[in-house]
N, C-alpha and C positions, 0 to 999 in steps of 0.2 A: 503496500500499502503506498500510496505517496503523500508527505502532504505537502501545502505551494500553503505563502502565506497571501495573499493580496490587496493588503492598504490593512491601514484602520482596527479591530478587530476580528476581520474576517477572514477564517479560512478554507484549504476543500481539503476533505482526503478521498481519493481515487484506486482502485484496480479491476479488473476487470470488471467484477460483479458484483460494486457496491459504491453509489460515491456521496459524500457526506459531504455538507456544506455549514457552515458558521457562519452566522451574524452578518449574512448580506445587505449591501446601503445600496443608497437612490444616486444619483450621479449628484445630489445637493450638496455630496460631502466634502467634491470639488475633486473626485477623482472617480473610473470610471473600468466595472468589473468586465474579467473578460465573458461571452460568452461558457459559463460554468452546468453543466447538465445535475440533475440533482436528482434522487430517492428520496435521501431525506434532509432536514431540515430544523438546524435549530440557533434559538433567538436567544440570547441574556441578556432583555432586553423586550417586553412588548406593550401594545399597545392594538386599541380597535383597528387600525391600520394593520395587524397585522394578520399576512396573509394564514388560512385553516388548510388545516388536509385534505390532499384531495384524493383521489382510486393511485394516483402513481406519486403522487411523492407528500413522505408522512412532516410532518412541523412539531416538533416541541421546543415547548415557548416555558411550561411549564413546570414546577419541583416535582421529582415519581417517579419513577421506575418503568422505563419502555424498553422496548423490542421489534426490532426491524431490522425485515432479512437476514436476521442472526446474528446482530452486535446491539447488544447491551446495551443502553444509555442510562444515568443516573442524573435528576435535575436538580440541585441541592440551593432549598429557597434562602438567599443573603439577606437577611434583610438591613435594610438600608433607609438613613433619615428621610434624603431627601425623591426618595423609588426605591421601585424594588430589582434588582438583578439574577439573574438563576444562573449558577453553574451547572457545567455538565459536563459529569465523567464515564469513559467511556474505553473498552477495550478492540485492539483493532492489531491484526498480526500478532495478538498475541504481549499487546503493548497496553498497558495503562496512560493511558492519559486525560488531561483533564483542562479544561479551556473556562479559563477565570471568565471572558469574555470584556464585558464593560463596564467589570467589577469598582469598586467606586472607594471602597471603604475597604478597612482590615475585616476580613471574616470572626467574628465570633471562635472562639473552641469550638463550640459543636458544631460550627460547619469547617474548619479544621479536621475534626476530628473525621465527620462523617469522609471527607474529601480521600484521608484514608493516604498512603503509598501510592505511589505515582509514575511514573517513568518517566514523562515528560508533562510541564506545566505550561501553557504557553498566557504566558502574564503580558497583560499591560503596565506601561510605563510610561506613559508621555502625560499622565496629570490632567490637567482640560475636566471630560465631561468623569476619563478614570481615571485610576488610581494614577498615584508620581512613583519614580524608582525608588523613595525611600521604604514606603508603604511596601511597593512589591521585595523589597527585604524579604521583610520582616516575612512577605507566606512563602518566601523559599527556605527560607531561614524553617517555618514550620514543619513543611511539610516536605524539606529536602528527596526533591525528585532529582533523577538521573540526569536528564538534562533538561536547560531552560532555555524556550524557546521567547523574547520579550518581544508581543506587539504594539497596536496601537501604540505609534511614535510620528513624528513627524517625517513623514514623504513629503516631493513635491509634490504642490494640486490641492493639498490635504486644505482644506478650508481653518481648519481650530484648531486654535491656537496649541502645540503639542510642542514639551518636549527635543529634541532631537541624538537620533540613536545615539555618539556622542558622549552627552549631558548623561543619560541613562546609565549608562554605559560606567560612565566616574559616576552615576552614587549608586552604582550596584557595587564596588567596586573589584569591577570587571573587569582584569587587560589581556590576555590572552579568551580567545573564542573563534570560531568555524563559522565563516561567512558557505554559503552552499545556495546555490536556483532553493535546489527541493529537499526533503527527507525522505529517502526511502527506508519505512520502516525494516524492511528488508534485511540489508543492507546494515541496521543498527546497534554497535556493540556498546553495553549498559554497563556501564564499572561497576559493578559497586564500594560505597563509600567515595567513588569520583564522581561531580557535578562535574558538567559539561555544559560550558553554555554559548547555547548553532544563533548566528542569528540568519535571517532567509531572507532573502533580496526578494521584495511584492511581486509577482505575474497581477497587471494591469492590463489589462486591453487598447 
């Protein structure tokens, strides 16, 4: 399965059998998504305009346990002062992935406990509508993932004022990291007790 980042908190995972898209956005964000095929779509924040499931596409935007096409998802509610955010945890290719999406505040111990052990943590770091790198560092320390993938930071075209990747990495106290276009989960080597930072190039239209 291939993991790609499309700017902001949007990521996709796909293989020959299934296509998963997390947090797609519209062009008002200043970016343009490529045409992404989707069998499953998750939204970390939703409102009355959030699409509903259809026979062709399953949409998950609320806490709970879900299963679609052999993939198990858990939506974990993170109560926040100015809204609601849902953290999604799921397993793909035997790898436990947690997509923090547009979470803005450091979650409480109850949420961290539900997240549990994860192999890959997709964490927002740009500030603004999402948490900043300082808060992200606390979550990383609490969850101890094998791989950290920063998301939701400033990229060319984004209208929202966000920290740059360099600013975020400095706040995270990261000096060494791997930069790739995509992350192939089949080729991923998870080292016990060693954390790796992987920066993905944004794939846009």
